[in-house]
C-alpha positions in Angstrom: 5.9 9.7 -2.4 3.2 7.6 -4.1 3.5 5.1 -1.3 2.1 7.7 1.0 -1.1 7.5 -1.0 -1.5 3.9 0.1 -1.5 4.7 3.8 -5.1 6.0 4.0 -6.3 2.9 2.1 -4.5 0.6 4.6 -6.0 2.6 7.6 -9.5 2.3 6.2 -9.1 -1.4 5.4 -7.9 -2.0 9.0 -10.9 -0.1 10.4 -13.4 -1.9 8.2 -12.0 -5.3 9.2 -11.9 -4.4 12.9 -15.5 -3.2 12.9 -16.6 -6.3 11.0 -17.9 -4.5 7.9 -15.4 -6.2 5.6 -13.7 -9.6 5.5 -10.0 -10.0 6.4 -9.4 -10.7 2.7 -9.6 -6.9 2.2 -6.4 -6.6 4.2 -4.6 -9.0 1.8 -5.8 -6.9 -1.1 -4.8 -3.6 0.5 -1.3 -4.9 1.4 -0.9 -6.4 -2.1 -1.8 -3.1 -3.7 0.8 -1.3 -1.5 3.5 -3.9 -2.4 2.7 -3.7 -6.1 3.0 0.1 -5.9 6.4 -0.2 -4.2 7.6 -2.7 -6.8 6.5 -0.4 -9.6 8.2 2.7 -8.1 11.4 0.7 -7.5 11.3 -0.5 -11.1 11.0 3.0 -12.4 14.0 4.0 -10.1 11.9 6.5 -8.2 11.9 4.7 -4.9 14.3 5.3 -2.1 15.3 8.8 -3.0 19.1 8.1 -2.6 19.9 9.6 -6.0 21.1 6.3 -7.6 19.4 5.1 -10.8 
């Protein structure tokens, strides 16, 4: 569920880069943040939702 919170950030980053307001490095930061969130959720056994711990 927390990964869904990263989707608006990724969309805004893509829009800012596409319009030239931000540098492409912003996309790297946004994707890195999403991957870090996914790794943390997996480490806490909250990712996937398949019931296994």
